[in-house]
VMD Tcl script that builds the backbone (N, CA, C; Angstrom):
set m [mol new atoms 450]
animate dup $m
set s [atomselect $m all]
$s set {name element resname resid chain x y z} {
  {N N MET 1 A -6.268 -12.391 33.796}
  {CA C MET 1 A -5.770 -11.929 35.070}
  {C C MET 1 A -4.542 -12.761 35.428}
  {N N ASP 2 A -3.458 -12.084 35.754}
  {CA C ASP 2 A -2.229 -12.788 36.085}
  {C C ASP 2 A -1.945 -12.722 37.591}
  {N N ALA 3 A -0.795 -13.246 37.977}
  {CA C ALA 3 A -0.437 -13.321 39.398}
  {C C ALA 3 A -0.326 -11.929 40.036}
  {N N ILE 4 A 0.152 -10.949 39.293}
  {CA C ILE 4 A 0.285 -9.604 39.860}
  {C C ILE 4 A -1.095 -8.991 40.093}
  {N N ASP 5 A -2.009 -9.184 39.142}
  {CA C ASP 5 A -3.384 -8.700 39.361}
  {C C ASP 5 A -3.955 -9.308 40.636}
  {N N ARG 6 A -3.731 -10.592 40.815}
  {CA C ARG 6 A -4.259 -11.270 42.004}
  {C C ARG 6 A -3.629 -10.714 43.283}
  {N N LYS 7 A -2.345 -10.398 43.235}
  {CA C LYS 7 A -1.687 -9.787 44.398}
  {C C LYS 7 A -2.289 -8.412 44.694}
  {N N ILE 8 A -2.531 -7.646 43.648}
  {CA C ILE 8 A -3.144 -6.326 43.825}
  {C C ILE 8 A -4.506 -6.481 44.496}
  {N N LEU 9 A -5.295 -7.427 44.013}
  {CA C LEU 9 A -6.619 -7.649 44.609}
  {C C LEU 9 A -6.509 -8.033 46.078}
  {N N ALA 10 A -5.557 -8.904 46.404}
  {CA C ALA 10 A -5.381 -9.311 47.799}
  {C C ALA 10 A -5.018 -8.110 48.671}
  {N N VAL 11 A -4.159 -7.231 48.167}
  {CA C VAL 11 A -3.740 -6.058 48.934}
  {C C VAL 11 A -4.910 -5.096 49.127}
  {N N ILE 12 A -5.624 -4.768 48.056}
  {CA C ILE 12 A -6.669 -3.752 48.211}
  {C C ILE 12 A -7.892 -4.281 48.940}
  {N N GLN 13 A -8.082 -5.599 48.976}
  {CA C GLN 13 A -9.169 -6.137 49.805}
  {C C GLN 13 A -8.876 -5.927 51.277}
  {N N THR 14 A -7.603 -5.900 51.624}
  {CA C THR 14 A -7.200 -5.689 53.009}
  {C C THR 14 A -7.272 -4.215 53.388}
  {N N ASP 15 A -6.836 -3.329 52.456}
  {CA C ASP 15 A -6.865 -1.893 52.744}
  {C C ASP 15 A -6.907 -1.114 51.434}
  {N N ALA 16 A -8.093 -0.715 51.025}
  {CA C ALA 16 A -8.262 0.020 49.772}
  {C C ALA 16 A -7.840 1.479 49.898}
  {N N SER 17 A -7.503 1.923 51.099}
  {CA C SER 17 A -7.093 3.316 51.272}
  {C C SER 17 A -5.599 3.518 51.008}
  {N N LEU 18 A -4.877 2.437 50.759}
  {CA C LEU 18 A -3.447 2.567 50.459}
  {C C LEU 18 A -3.247 3.359 49.181}
  {N N SER 19 A -2.152 4.093 49.128}
  {CA C SER 19 A -1.817 4.824 47.899}
  {C C SER 19 A -1.424 3.823 46.820}
  {N N VAL 20 A -1.522 4.256 45.575}
  {CA C VAL 20 A -1.115 3.396 44.456}
  {C C VAL 20 A 0.362 3.051 44.595}
  {N N ALA 21 A 1.164 3.987 45.055}
  {CA C ALA 21 A 2.598 3.724 45.249}
  {C C ALA 21 A 2.809 2.605 46.267}
  {N N GLU 22 A 2.044 2.627 47.370}
  {CA C GLU 22 A 2.186 1.588 48.398}
  {C C GLU 22 A 1.704 0.238 47.868}
  {N N ILE 23 A 0.589 0.229 47.162}
  {CA C ILE 23 A 0.095 -1.030 46.577}
  {C C ILE 23 A 1.144 -1.578 45.624}
  {N N GLY 24 A 1.656 -0.715 44.746}
  {CA C GLY 24 A 2.687 -1.131 43.798}
  {C C GLY 24 A 3.914 -1.690 44.491}
  {N N SER 25 A 4.345 -1.034 45.563}
  {CA C SER 25 A 5.511 -1.502 46.326}
  {C C SER 25 A 5.278 -2.905 46.877}
  {N N ARG 26 A 4.062 -3.162 47.361}
  {CA C ARG 26 A 3.752 -4.465 47.953}
  {C C ARG 26 A 3.667 -5.583 46.919}
  {N N VAL 27 A 3.400 -5.216 45.654}
  {CA C VAL 27 A 3.266 -6.254 44.617}
  {C C VAL 27 A 4.424 -6.246 43.622}
  {N N GLY 28 A 5.381 -5.339 43.815}
  {CA C GLY 28 A 6.559 -5.305 42.958}
  {C C GLY 28 A 6.387 -4.522 41.672}
  {N N LEU 29 A 5.586 -3.465 41.707}
  {CA C LEU 29 A 5.383 -2.606 40.529}
  {C C LEU 29 A 5.597 -1.150 40.906}
  {N N SER 30 A 5.913 -0.333 39.908}
  {CA C SER 30 A 5.923 1.108 40.136}
  {C C SER 30 A 4.483 1.621 40.047}
  {N N SER 31 A 4.292 2.876 40.395}
  {CA C SER 31 A 2.943 3.427 40.498}
  {C C SER 31 A 2.140 3.360 39.198}
  {N N THR 32 A 2.743 3.778 38.078}
  {CA C THR 32 A 1.982 3.856 36.830}
  {C C THR 32 A 1.453 2.505 36.367}
  {N N PRO 33 A 2.281 1.461 36.278}
  {CA C PRO 33 A 1.715 0.172 35.860}
  {C C PRO 33 A 0.705 -0.393 36.858}
  {N N CYS 34 A 0.923 -0.126 38.131}
  {CA C CYS 34 A -0.028 -0.579 39.152}
  {C C CYS 34 A -1.369 0.121 38.945}
  {N N TRP 35 A -1.334 1.449 38.762}
  {CA C TRP 35 A -2.558 2.220 38.543}
  {C C TRP 35 A -3.292 1.749 37.296}
  {N N LYS 36 A -2.563 1.470 36.233}
  {CA C LYS 36 A -3.189 0.995 34.993}
  {C C LYS 36 A -3.891 -0.349 35.207}
  {N N ARG 37 A -3.269 -1.218 35.989}
  {CA C ARG 37 A -3.894 -2.516 36.280}
  {C C ARG 37 A -5.174 -2.333 37.112}
  {N N ILE 38 A -5.107 -1.464 38.104}
  {CA C ILE 38 A -6.293 -1.202 38.929}
  {C C ILE 38 A -7.405 -0.622 38.063}
  {N N GLN 39 A -7.067 0.341 37.219}
  {CA C GLN 39 A -8.055 0.949 36.324}
  {C C GLN 39 A -8.675 -0.095 35.393}
  {N N ARG 40 A -7.852 -0.988 34.841}
  {CA C ARG 40 A -8.362 -2.031 33.952}
  {C C ARG 40 A -9.310 -2.954 34.704}
  {N N MET 41 A -8.946 -3.343 35.920}
  {CA C MET 41 A -9.812 -4.241 36.694}
  {C C MET 41 A -11.123 -3.546 37.084}
  {N N GLU 42 A -11.087 -2.242 37.291}
  {CA C GLU 42 A -12.329 -1.503 37.538}
  {C C GLU 42 A -13.190 -1.463 36.277}
  {N N THR 43 A -12.576 -1.183 35.148}
  {CA C THR 43 A -13.297 -1.132 33.876}
  {C C THR 43 A -13.923 -2.480 33.537}
  {N N GLU 44 A -13.199 -3.555 33.817}
  {CA C GLU 44 A -13.686 -4.909 33.527}
  {C C GLU 44 A -14.706 -5.397 34.555}
  {N N GLY 45 A -14.913 -4.654 35.625}
  {CA C GLY 45 A -15.880 -5.052 36.642}
  {C C GLY 45 A -15.346 -6.029 37.671}
  {N N VAL 46 A -14.044 -6.291 37.658}
  {CA C VAL 46 A -13.449 -7.156 38.687}
  {C C VAL 46 A -13.497 -6.423 40.029}
  {N N ILE 47 A -13.083 -5.175 40.026}
  {CA C ILE 47 A -13.210 -4.311 41.205}
  {C C ILE 47 A -14.504 -3.539 41.004}
  {N N THR 48 A -15.463 -3.760 41.880}
  {CA C THR 48 A -16.771 -3.136 41.696}
  {C C THR 48 A -16.948 -1.863 42.518}
  {N N LYS 49 A -16.277 -1.764 43.671}
  {CA C LYS 49 A -16.404 -0.587 44.544}
  {C C LYS 49 A -15.199 -0.527 45.460}
  {N N ARG 50 A -14.964 0.652 45.993}
  {CA C ARG 50 A -14.026 0.838 47.093}
  {C C ARG 50 A -14.805 1.579 48.167}
  {N N VAL 51 A -14.927 0.952 49.336}
  {CA C VAL 51 A -15.798 1.484 50.386}
  {C C VAL 51 A -15.105 1.458 51.741}
  {N N ALA 52 A -15.697 2.162 52.687}
  {CA C ALA 52 A -15.281 2.068 54.079}
  {C C ALA 52 A -16.222 1.084 54.771}
  {N N LEU 53 A -15.682 0.188 55.555}
  {CA C LEU 53 A -16.492 -0.762 56.318}
  {C C LEU 53 A -16.737 -0.180 57.702}
  {N N ILE 54 A -17.983 -0.241 58.134}
  {CA C ILE 54 A -18.388 0.384 59.388}
  {C C ILE 54 A -18.878 -0.689 60.355}
  {N N ASP 55 A -18.499 -0.565 61.603}
  {CA C ASP 55 A -18.970 -1.483 62.640}
  {C C ASP 55 A -20.426 -1.143 62.942}
  {N N PRO 56 A -21.377 -2.032 62.605}
  {CA C PRO 56 A -22.792 -1.707 62.781}
  {C C PRO 56 A -23.161 -1.384 64.228}
  {N N SER 57 A -22.544 -2.073 65.185}
  {CA C SER 57 A -22.906 -1.822 66.586}
  {C C SER 57 A -22.495 -0.418 67.040}
  {N N LYS 58 A -21.481 0.159 66.415}
  {CA C LYS 58 A -21.015 1.500 66.789}
  {C C LYS 58 A -21.967 2.589 66.298}
  {N N ILE 59 A -22.865 2.239 65.369}
  {CA C ILE 59 A -23.828 3.229 64.872}
  {C C ILE 59 A -25.263 2.821 65.211}
  {N N GLY 60 A -25.394 1.962 66.219}
  {CA C GLY 60 A -26.710 1.621 66.720}
  {C C GLY 60 A -27.450 0.541 65.960}
  {N N LEU 61 A -26.738 -0.265 65.174}
  {CA C LEU 61 A -27.377 -1.369 64.450}
  {C C LEU 61 A -26.835 -2.685 64.995}
  {N N GLY 62 A -27.210 -2.991 66.234}
  {CA C GLY 62 A -26.623 -4.115 66.945}
  {C C GLY 62 A -27.226 -5.479 66.679}
  {N N ILE 63 A -28.291 -5.542 65.899}
  {CA C ILE 63 A -28.942 -6.839 65.679}
  {C C ILE 63 A -28.880 -7.211 64.205}
  {N N THR 64 A -28.383 -8.417 63.951}
  {CA C THR 64 A -28.369 -8.977 62.598}
  {C C THR 64 A -29.384 -10.106 62.563}
  {N N VAL 65 A -30.224 -10.081 61.545}
  {CA C VAL 65 A -31.275 -11.078 61.396}
  {C C VAL 65 A -31.152 -11.714 60.012}
  {N N PHE 66 A -31.178 -13.034 59.977}
  {CA C PHE 66 A -31.224 -13.765 58.715}
  {C C PHE 66 A -32.678 -14.150 58.489}
  {N N VAL 67 A -33.224 -13.661 57.413}
  {CA C VAL 67 A -34.646 -13.825 57.136}
  {C C VAL 67 A -34.810 -14.721 55.918}
  {N N SER 68 A -35.449 -15.877 56.115}
  {CA C SER 68 A -35.731 -16.747 54.979}
  {C C SER 68 A -37.183 -16.572 54.583}
  {N N VAL 69 A -37.402 -16.509 53.283}
  {CA C VAL 69 A -38.723 -16.231 52.735}
  {C C VAL 69 A -39.109 -17.355 51.780}
  {N N GLU 70 A -40.335 -17.840 51.964}
  {CA C GLU 70 A -40.905 -18.797 51.024}
  {C C GLU 70 A -42.112 -18.136 50.378}
  {N N THR 71 A -42.304 -18.423 49.098}
  {CA C THR 71 A -43.441 -17.866 48.379}
  {C C THR 71 A -44.183 -18.973 47.640}
  {N N GLY 72 A -45.444 -18.746 47.416}
  {CA C GLY 72 A -46.225 -19.664 46.613}
  {C C GLY 72 A -46.284 -19.237 45.155}
  {N N ASP 73 A -45.792 -18.028 44.876}
  {CA C ASP 73 A -45.834 -17.460 43.525}
  {C C ASP 73 A -44.405 -17.361 42.999}
  {N N HIS 74 A -44.103 -18.080 41.958}
  {CA C HIS 74 A -42.743 -18.071 41.408}
  {C C HIS 74 A -42.688 -17.376 40.047}
  {N N SER 75 A -43.634 -16.480 39.810}
  {CA C SER 75 A -43.671 -15.771 38.526}
  {C C SER 75 A -42.604 -14.667 38.503}
  {N N GLN 76 A -42.208 -14.287 37.302}
  {CA C GLN 76 A -41.233 -13.208 37.137}
  {C C GLN 76 A -41.790 -11.892 37.655}
  {N N GLU 77 A -43.079 -11.667 37.435}
  {CA C GLU 77 A -43.712 -10.441 37.900}
  {C C GLU 77 A -43.633 -10.336 39.427}
  {N N TRP 78 A -43.921 -11.447 40.137}
  {CA C TRP 78 A -43.842 -11.447 41.599}
  {C C TRP 78 A -42.407 -11.168 42.042}
  {N N LEU 79 A -41.452 -11.873 41.424}
  {CA C LEU 79 A -40.047 -11.684 41.794}
  {C C LEU 79 A -39.613 -10.243 41.563}
  {N N ASP 80 A -39.985 -9.667 40.440}
  {CA C ASP 80 A -39.605 -8.285 40.157}
  {C C ASP 80 A -40.129 -7.342 41.238}
  {N N ARG 81 A -41.381 -7.506 41.624}
  {CA C ARG 81 A -41.977 -6.652 42.660}
  {C C ARG 81 A -41.288 -6.865 44.004}
  {N N PHE 82 A -41.071 -8.133 44.366}
  {CA C PHE 82 A -40.435 -8.435 45.644}
  {C C PHE 82 A -38.994 -7.929 45.671}
  {N N ALA 83 A -38.246 -8.183 44.601}
  {CA C ALA 83 A -36.845 -7.757 44.540}
  {C C ALA 83 A -36.736 -6.237 44.627}
  {N N GLU 84 A -37.605 -5.539 43.946}
  {CA C GLU 84 A -37.573 -4.077 43.985}
  {C C GLU 84 A -37.904 -3.568 45.383}
  {N N SER 85 A -38.931 -4.140 46.000}
  {CA C SER 85 A -39.351 -3.698 47.334}
  {C C SER 85 A -38.292 -4.001 48.388}
  {N N ALA 86 A -37.816 -5.238 48.419}
  {CA C ALA 86 A -36.838 -5.629 49.442}
  {C C ALA 86 A -35.508 -4.908 49.242}
  {N N SER 87 A -35.096 -4.746 47.995}
  {CA C SER 87 A -33.824 -4.064 47.725}
  {C C SER 87 A -33.864 -2.598 48.127}
  {N N ALA 88 A -35.032 -2.002 48.116}
  {CA C ALA 88 A -35.164 -0.591 48.482}
  {C C ALA 88 A -35.133 -0.365 49.993}
  {N N MET 89 A -35.255 -1.438 50.772}
  {CA C MET 89 A -35.246 -1.300 52.228}
  {C C MET 89 A -33.800 -1.203 52.723}
  {N N PRO 90 A -33.433 -0.098 53.366}
  {CA C PRO 90 A -32.033 0.079 53.761}
  {C C PRO 90 A -31.546 -0.952 54.777}
  {N N GLU 91 A -32.455 -1.583 55.497}
  {CA C GLU 91 A -32.058 -2.599 56.485}
  {C C GLU 91 A -31.528 -3.865 55.818}
  {N N VAL 92 A -31.893 -4.098 54.567}
  {CA C VAL 92 A -31.475 -5.312 53.847}
  {C C VAL 92 A -30.059 -5.111 53.334}
  {N N MET 93 A -29.128 -5.858 53.902}
  {CA C MET 93 A -27.726 -5.755 53.529}
  {C C MET 93 A -27.365 -6.716 52.398}
  {N N GLU 94 A -27.997 -7.886 52.400}
  {CA C GLU 94 A -27.767 -8.881 51.358}
  {C C GLU 94 A -29.103 -9.541 51.045}
  {N N PHE 95 A -29.247 -9.972 49.789}
  {CA C PHE 95 A -30.521 -10.521 49.328}
  {C C PHE 95 A -30.194 -11.568 48.266}
  {N N TYR 96 A -30.583 -12.814 48.518}
  {CA C TYR 96 A -30.253 -13.923 47.627}
  {C C TYR 96 A -31.495 -14.717 47.251}
  {N N ARG 97 A -31.539 -15.181 46.012}
  {CA C ARG 97 A -32.514 -16.197 45.598}
  {C C ARG 97 A -31.827 -17.528 45.832}
  {N N MET 98 A -32.510 -18.445 46.501}
  {CA C MET 98 A -31.888 -19.670 46.986}
  {C C MET 98 A -32.383 -20.908 46.235}
  {N N ALA 99 A -31.584 -21.951 46.318}
  {CA C ALA 99 A -32.014 -23.293 45.944}
  {C C ALA 99 A -32.260 -24.031 47.255}
  {N N GLY 100 A -33.184 -24.952 47.253}
  {CA C GLY 100 A -33.442 -25.707 48.483}
  {C C GLY 100 A -34.803 -25.403 49.055}
  {N N ASP 101 A -34.898 -25.492 50.381}
  {CA C ASP 101 A -36.207 -25.418 51.034}
  {C C ASP 101 A -36.733 -23.994 51.259}
  {N N VAL 102 A -35.917 -22.969 51.039}
  {CA C VAL 102 A -36.401 -21.590 51.096}
  {C C VAL 102 A -36.148 -20.935 49.743}
  {N N ASP 103 A -36.948 -19.936 49.441}
  {CA C ASP 103 A -36.833 -19.288 48.140}
  {C C ASP 103 A -35.865 -18.111 48.143}
  {N N TYR 104 A -35.869 -17.332 49.238}
  {CA C TYR 104 A -35.023 -16.137 49.322}
  {C C TYR 104 A -34.445 -16.031 50.725}
  {N N MET 105 A -33.244 -15.465 50.809}
  {CA C MET 105 A -32.587 -15.247 52.091}
  {C C MET 105 A -32.101 -13.803 52.117}
  {N N LEU 106 A -32.405 -13.131 53.220}
  {CA C LEU 106 A -31.987 -11.750 53.411}
  {C C LEU 106 A -31.156 -11.658 54.682}
  {N N ARG 107 A -30.124 -10.817 54.631}
  {CA C ARG 107 A -29.407 -10.455 55.851}
  {C C ARG 107 A -29.807 -9.019 56.147}
  {N N VAL 108 A -30.346 -8.828 57.346}
  {CA C VAL 108 A -30.940 -7.557 57.731}
  {C C VAL 108 A -30.245 -7.050 58.991}
  {N N VAL 109 A -30.001 -5.745 59.063}
  {CA C VAL 109 A -29.473 -5.150 60.297}
  {C C VAL 109 A -30.475 -4.120 60.814}
  {N N VAL 110 A -30.700 -4.167 62.112}
  {CA C VAL 110 A -31.651 -3.272 62.777}
  {C C VAL 110 A -31.101 -2.891 64.151}
  {N N PRO 111 A -31.631 -1.817 64.737}
  {CA C PRO 111 A -31.125 -1.412 66.050}
  {C C PRO 111 A -31.574 -2.315 67.190}
  {N N ASP 112 A -32.807 -2.864 67.079}
  {CA C ASP 112 A -33.365 -3.631 68.192}
  {C C ASP 112 A -34.557 -4.437 67.698}
  {N N ILE 113 A -35.208 -5.137 68.608}
  {CA C ILE 113 A -36.351 -5.985 68.245}
  {C C ILE 113 A -37.492 -5.133 67.684}
  {N N ALA 114 A -37.740 -3.985 68.278}
  {CA C ALA 114 A -38.794 -3.105 67.756}
  {C C ALA 114 A -38.472 -2.674 66.326}
  {N N GLY 115 A -37.202 -2.419 66.057}
  {CA C GLY 115 A -36.783 -2.065 64.701}
  {C C GLY 115 A -37.016 -3.210 63.732}
  {N N TYR 116 A -36.771 -4.435 64.206}
  {CA C TYR 116 A -37.039 -5.579 63.345}
  {C C TYR 116 A -38.539 -5.735 63.104}
  {N N ASP 117 A -39.341 -5.512 64.128}
  {CA C ASP 117 A -40.788 -5.623 63.971}
  {C C ASP 117 A -41.284 -4.641 62.913}
  {N N THR 118 A -40.775 -3.433 62.938}
  {CA C THR 118 A -41.146 -2.436 61.933}
  {C C THR 118 A -40.730 -2.911 60.540}
  {N N PHE 119 A -39.488 -3.409 60.440}
  {CA C PHE 119 A -39.008 -3.941 59.151}
  {C C PHE 119 A -39.893 -5.096 58.683}
  {N N TYR 120 A -40.190 -6.027 59.578}
  {CA C TYR 120 A -40.997 -7.205 59.246}
  {C C TYR 120 A -42.368 -6.797 58.692}
  {N N LYS 121 A -42.991 -5.830 59.325}
  {CA C LYS 121 A -44.306 -5.369 58.864}
  {C C LYS 121 A -44.211 -4.761 57.467}
  {N N LYS 122 A -43.124 -4.013 57.199}
  {CA C LYS 122 A -42.925 -3.474 55.845}
  {C C LYS 122 A -42.728 -4.603 54.840}
  {N N LEU 123 A -41.906 -5.590 55.223}
  {CA C LEU 123 A -41.595 -6.698 54.317}
  {C C LEU 123 A -42.854 -7.472 53.930}
  {N N ILE 124 A -43.658 -7.828 54.908}
  {CA C ILE 124 A -44.831 -8.663 54.603}
  {C C ILE 124 A -45.940 -7.886 53.894}
  {N N SER 125 A -45.827 -6.562 53.868}
  {CA C SER 125 A -46.836 -5.775 53.155}
  {C C SER 125 A -46.495 -5.581 51.683}
  {N N THR 126 A -45.284 -5.998 51.271}
  {CA C THR 126 A -44.846 -5.720 49.899}
  {C C THR 126 A -45.518 -6.617 48.865}
  {N N VAL 127 A -45.534 -7.908 49.105}
  {CA C VAL 127 A -46.117 -8.894 48.185}
  {C C VAL 127 A -46.624 -10.062 49.021}
  {N N PRO 128 A -47.501 -10.902 48.461}
  {CA C PRO 128 A -47.942 -12.078 49.215}
  {C C PRO 128 A -46.771 -13.039 49.459}
  {N N LEU 129 A -46.635 -13.491 50.711}
  {CA C LEU 129 A -45.565 -14.418 51.095}
  {C C LEU 129 A -46.186 -15.644 51.738}
  {N N LYS 130 A -45.581 -16.803 51.510}
  {CA C LYS 130 A -46.076 -18.052 52.108}
  {C C LYS 130 A -45.564 -18.199 53.536}
  {N N ASN 131 A -44.271 -17.932 53.745}
  {CA C ASN 131 A -43.674 -18.112 55.069}
  {C C ASN 131 A -42.455 -17.204 55.202}
  {N N VAL 132 A -42.294 -16.611 56.376}
  {CA C VAL 132 A -41.117 -15.808 56.692}
  {C C VAL 132 A -40.561 -16.331 58.006}
  {N N THR 133 A -39.296 -16.717 58.002}
  {CA C THR 133 A -38.637 -17.218 59.212}
  {C C THR 133 A -37.460 -16.312 59.537}
  {N N SER 134 A -37.388 -15.858 60.773}
  {CA C SER 134 A -36.333 -14.949 61.212}
  {C C SER 134 A -35.404 -15.674 62.168}
  {N N ARG 135 A -34.106 -15.535 61.925}
  {CA C ARG 135 A -33.087 -16.108 62.802}
  {C C ARG 135 A -32.170 -14.978 63.258}
  {N N PHE 136 A -32.107 -14.772 64.560}
  {CA C PHE 136 A -31.338 -13.675 65.125}
  {C C PHE 136 A -29.936 -14.151 65.468}
  {N N ALA 137 A -28.926 -13.436 64.969}
  {CA C ALA 137 A -27.534 -13.777 65.255}
  {C C ALA 137 A -27.220 -13.415 66.704}
  {N N MET 138 A -26.660 -14.364 67.434}
  {CA C MET 138 A -26.294 -14.130 68.828}
  {C C MET 138 A -24.866 -13.583 68.946}
  {N N GLU 139 A -23.989 -14.043 68.058}
  {CA C GLU 139 A -22.586 -13.637 68.115}
  {C C GLU 139 A -21.998 -13.755 66.724}
  {N N LYS 140 A -21.220 -12.741 66.325}
  {CA C LYS 140 A -20.505 -12.804 65.056}
  {C C LYS 140 A -19.156 -13.455 65.329}
  {N N ILE 141 A -18.941 -14.614 64.757}
  {CA C ILE 141 A -17.711 -15.355 64.988}
  {C C ILE 141 A -16.668 -15.033 63.914}
  {N N LYS 142 A -17.104 -14.947 62.687}
  {CA C LYS 142 A -16.209 -14.552 61.594}
  {C C LYS 142 A -16.998 -13.704 60.620}
  {N N SER 143 A -16.376 -12.648 60.160}
  {CA C SER 143 A -16.967 -11.797 59.137}
  {C C SER 143 A -15.828 -11.203 58.334}
  {N N THR 144 A -15.870 -11.395 57.036}
  {CA C THR 144 A -14.850 -10.820 56.175}
  {C C THR 144 A -15.477 -10.381 54.863}
  {N N THR 145 A -14.888 -9.398 54.262}
  {CA C THR 145 A -15.297 -9.000 52.918}
  {C C THR 145 A -14.253 -9.449 51.901}
  {N N ALA 146 A -13.125 -9.943 52.380}
  {CA C ALA 146 A -12.030 -10.345 51.491}
  {C C ALA 146 A -12.297 -11.737 50.920}
  {N N LEU 147 A -12.344 -11.814 49.597}
  {CA C LEU 147 A -12.514 -13.103 48.927}
  {C C LEU 147 A -11.190 -13.852 48.926}
  {N N PRO 148 A -11.246 -15.181 48.973}
  {CA C PRO 148 A -9.989 -15.949 48.849}
  {C C PRO 148 A -9.539 -15.906 47.383}
  {N N ILE 149 A -8.462 -15.204 47.123}
  {CA C ILE 149 A -7.972 -15.040 45.745}
  {C C ILE 149 A -7.230 -16.305 45.326}
  {N N PRO 150 A -7.730 -17.004 44.280}
  {CA C PRO 150 A -7.063 -18.258 43.865}
  {C C PRO 150 A -5.689 -17.998 43.247}
}
mol reanalyze $m
mol bondsrecalc $m
mol representation Tube
mol addrep $m
């Protein structure tokens, strides 16, 4: 990956709806070489998706909850079952296996406390869990999907 590829990535992270001609203009390329670079980065898995970002509060998902999960079972079979169950829940936006004092961390969006209660009951019914801790976000101070391109 060279400097032009990195410029392309910086541009499309800001606005993926730009035309190839506009992206090329911003990075100093004509349309065809720019398109070929974008296609190559998609093929190589550098660019994984192009999506529209939606304001969750505008569609009734005003509560973000960070859910930390501890388990007493660290077997592959348990993880496979838990990962499949949690990943299938549409409220789960992000799901990480952690190092440190918790085993897994989920970022969940729900409409309200009752919605979280419903989600919580589904979550704890999937597999045996040792501890589940929920932290409710009071205010979003910074949120970005753009990675810092080195």
